[in-house]
C-alpha positions as CSV (number, residue, x, y, z in Angstrom):
1,M,15.7,-81.2,-155.8
2,T,18.0,-83.0,-153.4
3,T,20.2,-86.6,-154.1
4,A,17.5,-88.4,-152.4
5,T,14.8,-86.8,-154.5
6,V,16.7,-87.9,-157.6
7,R,17.7,-91.2,-156.4
8,S,13.8,-91.8,-155.5
9,V,12.3,-90.5,-158.7
10,S,15.4,-93.1,-160.7
11,R,14.8,-95.7,-158.6
12,P,11.5,-97.2,-160.6
13,W,12.8,-96.4,-164.2
14,V,16.2,-99.3,-163.3
15,W,13.6,-101.9,-161.8
16,L,11.7,-101.2,-165.0
17,A,13.9,-101.3,-167.5
18,I,15.4,-104.7,-165.3
19,A,12.1,-106.0,-165.5
20,L,11.5,-105.5,-169.4
21,Q,15.2,-107.2,-170.2
22,F,13.9,-110.4,-167.8
23,L,10.6,-110.5,-169.4
24,V,12.7,-110.5,-173.1
25,L,15.0,-113.1,-172.1
26,L,11.7,-115.0,-170.6
27,G,10.2,-114.7,-173.9
28,M,12.9,-115.7,-175.6
29,A,13.5,-119.3,-173.0
30,G,9.9,-119.4,-174.2
31,E,9.6,-118.9,-177.8
32,R,12.4,-122.0,-177.5
33,E,10.4,-124.1,-175.5
34,W,7.9,-123.4,-177.8
35,I,9.8,-124.4,-181.3
36,V,11.0,-127.3,-179.2
37,Q,8.0,-129.4,-178.9
38,T,5.4,-127.7,-182.0
39,G,8.1,-127.3,-184.1
40,E,9.1,-128.9,-187.9
41,R,11.6,-132.0,-187.1
42,L,14.4,-132.5,-189.2
43,W,18.6,-133.6,-189.7
44,L,20.9,-131.2,-190.7
45,R,24.9,-133.0,-191.7
46,T,27.8,-130.6,-189.8
47,A,31.3,-131.0,-188.8
48,P,32.7,-130.3,-185.4
49,V,35.0,-127.0,-185.6
50,D,36.4,-126.3,-182.4
51,P,36.4,-128.4,-179.1
52,R,35.8,-126.0,-176.4
53,D,35.2,-122.9,-174.8
54,P,36.4,-122.1,-171.5
55,F,34.4,-119.3,-170.2
56,R,30.6,-121.4,-171.3
57,G,31.7,-125.3,-170.3
58,D,32.1,-127.5,-173.0
59,F,30.3,-126.7,-176.8
60,V,31.0,-127.8,-180.0
61,R,31.1,-125.5,-183.0
62,L,29.6,-126.0,-186.0
63,S,29.9,-125.7,-189.8
64,Y,27.3,-126.9,-191.5
65,E,26.8,-127.8,-195.6
66,V,24.7,-125.0,-195.9
67,S,26.1,-122.4,-194.1
68,R,29.0,-122.1,-197.1
69,L,27.0,-121.3,-200.5
70,G,28.3,-121.4,-203.6
71,P,26.4,-118.6,-206.7
72,R,24.5,-121.8,-208.0
73,Q,22.7,-122.5,-204.4
74,L,21.9,-119.1,-203.9
75,G,18.2,-117.2,-205.4
76,F,20.3,-114.0,-206.9
77,D,23.4,-113.1,-208.9
78,P,26.1,-112.3,-206.0
79,Q,27.9,-110.2,-208.0
80,Q,24.9,-108.1,-209.6
81,R,23.1,-108.4,-205.7
82,V,25.6,-107.7,-203.2
83,L,24.4,-108.9,-200.2
84,P,26.1,-106.5,-196.8
85,E,27.0,-109.2,-193.8
86,G,24.1,-109.5,-191.5
87,A,22.0,-109.3,-194.3
88,Q,18.7,-111.8,-193.4
89,V,18.7,-114.7,-195.8
90,F,16.0,-118.0,-196.0
91,A,17.7,-121.7,-196.8
92,A,15.0,-123.7,-198.7
93,L,15.4,-127.6,-197.5
94,E,14.3,-130.4,-198.3
95,R,14.6,-133.6,-196.8
96,G,16.5,-137.0,-198.3
97,P,17.7,-140.1,-196.8
98,R,17.0,-141.0,-193.3
99,E,15.3,-137.3,-193.0
100,V,19.0,-135.8,-193.0
101,A,18.0,-132.0,-195.2
102,R,19.8,-131.4,-198.7
103,L,20.0,-127.6,-199.5
104,R,17.9,-126.0,-202.2
105,Q,18.2,-122.6,-203.0
106,V,19.5,-119.9,-200.5
107,M,16.6,-116.6,-201.1
108,E,15.9,-113.0,-200.1
109,T,12.6,-113.8,-199.0
110,P,10.8,-117.1,-197.3
111,P,9.5,-119.8,-200.0
112,E,6.5,-120.3,-200.3
113,S,6.4,-124.2,-199.2
114,G,8.7,-126.4,-197.2
115,P,11.0,-126.7,-194.5
116,F,13.1,-123.9,-194.4
117,L,16.2,-121.8,-192.2
118,R,16.5,-118.0,-191.6
119,G,19.7,-116.5,-191.2
120,R,22.5,-113.5,-191.8
121,V,25.5,-113.0,-193.8
122,Q,28.5,-113.8,-191.7
123,R,30.8,-113.3,-194.4
124,G,30.2,-111.5,-197.8
125,W,30.6,-113.1,-201.4
126,Y,33.8,-113.5,-202.4
127,P,34.2,-115.9,-206.2
128,W,36.9,-118.4,-204.4
129,N,35.1,-118.9,-201.5
130,G,31.8,-118.6,-201.6
131,L,29.2,-117.0,-199.1
132,E,29.1,-117.5,-195.3
133,V,26.1,-117.8,-193.6
134,K,24.9,-118.2,-190.2
135,Y,21.9,-119.6,-188.7
136,G,21.5,-119.4,-184.5
137,I,22.5,-123.6,-184.5
138,E,26.0,-123.4,-184.9
139,Q,26.8,-124.5,-181.0
140,L,26.3,-127.5,-179.6
141,F,26.8,-127.7,-176.2
142,V,27.4,-130.8,-174.4
143,E,28.0,-132.3,-170.7
144,Q,31.8,-131.1,-169.3
145,G,34.4,-132.5,-170.4
146,R,32.1,-134.0,-174.0
147,G,33.8,-131.7,-176.1
148,Q,37.0,-133.5,-176.8
149,E,35.3,-136.7,-176.8
150,I,33.0,-135.1,-179.5
151,E,36.0,-133.8,-181.3
152,A,38.1,-137.3,-181.0
153,R,34.8,-139.2,-182.7
154,Q,34.9,-137.2,-185.1
155,G,38.1,-138.0,-186.5
156,E,41.5,-136.4,-188.3
157,R,42.0,-135.0,-191.9
158,Q,44.2,-137.6,-192.7
159,G,42.1,-140.4,-191.8
160,V,38.2,-141.5,-191.6
161,Q,35.5,-138.7,-190.1
162,V,32.9,-139.3,-189.3
163,P,29.4,-136.8,-189.9
164,L,27.9,-135.4,-187.4
165,E,24.2,-135.0,-187.6
166,V,22.3,-132.6,-185.6
167,E,18.8,-132.8,-185.5
168,L,16.5,-129.2,-185.4
169,A,13.3,-127.8,-183.8
170,L,12.0,-125.2,-186.9
171,N,9.2,-122.7,-186.5
172,G,7.4,-121.2,-189.2
173,R,9.8,-118.4,-189.5
174,G,12.7,-120.0,-190.3
175,T,14.1,-120.3,-186.3
176,A,15.5,-123.6,-185.2
177,V,16.2,-125.4,-181.9
178,I,19.2,-127.9,-181.5
179,T,17.1,-131.0,-180.1
180,G,19.8,-133.3,-180.4
181,H,22.9,-134.8,-182.3
182,R,23.6,-138.2,-183.6
183,W,26.3,-140.3,-185.4
184,S,26.2,-141.0,-189.2
185,P,27.3,-145.2,-189.0
186,L,29.5,-144.8,-191.9
187,G,32.4,-142.7,-191.4
188,I,34.8,-141.6,-194.3
189,G,38.5,-141.1,-195.6
190,L,40.1,-139.4,-198.7
191,R,44.0,-139.7,-199.2
192,T,46.3,-139.3,-202.1
193,L,48.7,-142.2,-203.0
194,R,51.5,-142.3,-205.7
195,R,51.5,-143.6,-208.6
196,D,53.1,-147.0,-207.2
197,G,50.7,-146.7,-203.9
198,E,53.4,-147.2,-201.8
199,A,53.2,-143.3,-199.8
200,E,51.2,-140.3,-200.1
201,Q,52.0,-137.5,-201.9
202,S,51.1,-134.0,-200.2
203,A,51.0,-132.3,-204.4
204,P,51.2,-128.4,-204.0
205,A,50.3,-126.9,-206.2
206,P,53.2,-127.6,-209.6
207,A,55.7,-124.9,-210.8
208,P,54.4,-123.0,-214.2
209,G,55.0,-125.9,-216.8
210,A,56.0,-129.0,-214.8
211,Q,54.2,-132.1,-215.4
212,E,53.4,-133.9,-212.3
213,P,52.7,-137.3,-211.4
214,I,48.9,-137.2,-210.7
215,P,48.2,-139.3,-207.9
216,L,46.5,-142.1,-206.8
217,F,42.9,-141.1,-204.7
218,E,42.5,-143.8,-202.4
219,L,38.9,-143.6,-200.1
220,T,38.0,-145.5,-197.4
221,L,34.8,-146.5,-195.8
222,Q,34.1,-148.3,-192.9
223,N,31.5,-149.4,-190.4
224,V,31.5,-147.0,-187.3
225,S,28.0,-148.1,-186.0
226,A,27.6,-151.1,-183.5
227,A,25.5,-153.0,-186.1
228,P,26.2,-155.2,-189.3
229,L,26.3,-152.6,-192.0
230,A,26.1,-153.4,-195.7
231,L,27.5,-151.4,-198.8
232,V,26.2,-151.5,-202.3
233,L,28.9,-151.1,-205.2
234,L,28.0,-151.3,-208.2
235,P,29.8,-152.4,-211.4
236,E,31.7,-149.1,-212.9
237,E,32.4,-147.4,-210.0
238,C,28.3,-146.4,-210.3
239,S,28.0,-146.4,-206.4
240,F,30.2,-143.7,-206.5
241,A,29.9,-139.9,-208.0
242,L,31.7,-137.3,-208.7
243,E,31.0,-133.8,-207.9
244,S,32.0,-130.1,-208.2
245,V,32.0,-128.5,-204.6
246,A,29.3,-125.1,-204.3
247,W,32.1,-122.7,-203.9
248,S,33.7,-124.1,-207.7
249,P,33.4,-122.2,-210.7
250,Q,31.2,-124.3,-212.5
251,A,29.4,-127.2,-211.9
252,L,30.9,-129.9,-213.3
253,A,30.4,-134.1,-213.8
254,P,31.4,-136.7,-215.9
255,V,28.0,-138.2,-217.6
256,R,28.0,-141.3,-217.1
257,S,25.2,-143.0,-219.2
258,E,26.6,-146.4,-218.0
259,C,25.2,-146.2,-214.7
260,D,21.7,-145.0,-215.4
261,G,18.7,-147.1,-213.5
262,L,21.2,-149.9,-212.1
263,A,20.3,-151.9,-209.1
264,P,22.4,-154.6,-207.4
265,A,23.6,-158.1,-208.7
266,A,23.8,-160.5,-206.4
267,G,27.6,-160.8,-205.5
268,Q,27.6,-156.2,-205.7
269,I,26.7,-156.1,-201.8
270,L,28.8,-155.9,-199.3
271,T,28.9,-156.3,-195.7
272,L,30.7,-154.7,-193.0
273,A,30.4,-156.3,-189.2
274,P,30.8,-153.1,-187.1
275,G,34.4,-152.0,-187.0
276,D,35.0,-153.3,-190.8
277,S,36.1,-151.0,-193.2
278,W,36.6,-151.3,-197.5
279,Q,38.8,-149.3,-199.4
280,R,39.0,-148.5,-203.2
281,R,41.7,-146.5,-205.3
282,F,40.5,-144.5,-208.1
283,D,42.3,-143.0,-210.6
284,F,40.6,-139.7,-212.3
285,T,42.7,-139.8,-215.4
286,E,40.2,-142.8,-216.8
287,S,37.1,-141.6,-219.1
288,R,34.8,-142.2,-217.7
289,W,35.8,-139.1,-214.9
290,Q,36.2,-136.9,-217.4
291,V,33.9,-133.6,-217.4
292,V,33.2,-131.7,-220.0
293,L,34.9,-127.8,-219.5
294,D,34.6,-125.2,-222.8
295,D,33.1,-128.2,-225.1
296,K,36.1,-130.1,-224.0
297,T,36.4,-133.0,-222.9
298,L,39.2,-133.1,-220.1
299,P,40.2,-134.9,-217.1
300,I,40.2,-133.5,-213.7
301,D,43.6,-133.4,-213.4
302,R,43.8,-130.6,-216.1
303,L,41.5,-128.3,-215.0
304,P,42.2,-124.7,-212.5
305,W,43.0,-125.2,-209.1
306,E,40.2,-122.8,-208.1
307,Q,38.1,-126.0,-209.4
308,R,37.6,-128.5,-206.7
309,F,35.5,-131.9,-206.4
310,R,34.2,-134.2,-204.4
311,L,34.0,-138.4,-204.7
312,I,30.0,-139.1,-202.8
313,Y,29.2,-142.4,-201.7
314,R,25.8,-142.8,-203.2
315,P,23.9,-146.5,-203.7
316,P,20.6,-147.0,-205.4
317,A,17.4,-145.8,-203.6
318,A,16.0,-148.7,-201.2
319,E,13.2,-149.7,-203.6
320,R,16.1,-150.5,-206.3
321,V,17.8,-152.4,-203.9
322,A,15.4,-155.3,-202.2
323,Q,16.4,-159.0,-203.4
324,P,19.8,-159.7,-203.3
325,P,21.0,-160.8,-199.8
326,G,22.1,-158.2,-197.1
327,A,19.6,-156.1,-198.6
328,A,17.5,-155.4,-195.2
329,Q,21.8,-153.8,-194.0
330,V,22.1,-151.0,-196.2
331,W,23.3,-147.8,-195.4
332,H,21.2,-145.3,-197.7
333,G,22.3,-141.9,-198.2
334,E,24.9,-140.2,-199.4
335,L,28.4,-139.6,-198.2
336,P,30.4,-137.2,-199.6
337,S,34.3,-136.8,-199.2
338,R,36.4,-134.2,-198.0
339,A,37.0,-131.5,-201.4
340,F,39.7,-132.4,-203.8
341,H,41.6,-131.0,-207.1
342,G,42.6,-133.5,-209.6
343,R,45.8,-133.2,-209.2
344,G,46.0,-134.4,-205.4
345,Q,45.6,-131.6,-203.1
346,I,43.0,-132.1,-200.3
347,D,41.4,-129.3,-198.5
């Protein structure tokens, strides 16, 4: 068989391979467009972690709250049922305030009802770091030059940070497509102070047996929107919750019965003009913030270093905030701080 004959025989297969690749790409594009047009819409809270890739144009890498998972969020025991990298999992979601979705549970089979994301294990289970999952929505492409602008608006670790919320369209198999994004109107910052309140304290891990002075935590909430926004500031700091992060060894939180069912009275709603902020110092050695571990009531600075918390601003539900002046401008939702340890280390 001559060279010309071989080429003439193989050429149709080359064109067929090219056509198949084109059809696959066309099918993927068609599926994405179908999801955008018909899929269920919801929002996920996230934060930018990287500004851009010079080879692919500007984009922002995203890390979601549902991406790093602890044992209490899994529908299986990660130490008994080890999932390899690439294993498929399903994140069952529920809608929260402002249509921002919250995680119900991650499982190995799709949930029977409700929206869910289909993802794959990116990094296997480690007791100190949880399980990491990717859902195919970890890149938000933006106009050329806007990647760094978005990163700057998100804020710095030492200052007020503004959560980025991503709009998704979901099909019935858990495939998601990013359709938009928005900024939370409320930014949050957390830092530690010395007991004299005059300087920041870095609070590295103390030497064995050493007694470090326990710092104060200063929380800042800032109106980063273009319109007035109101905070609900209940007595006894009941607008705030202290909760363990998902990957902490135990789920610990103070039991605060004095906060049950509280609704704001006159003077407990504070309206912030655009750009204004509010600050408060929290002393977690106070009894109201103590947690129970192994039948012992302890302040959080006495806990192991791997036990991390977030301070969450969580005002009462809208139906309980109807009468006082300024109620119409109250921001409803929940806004978590960065993770921290009771001795002052902030992640």
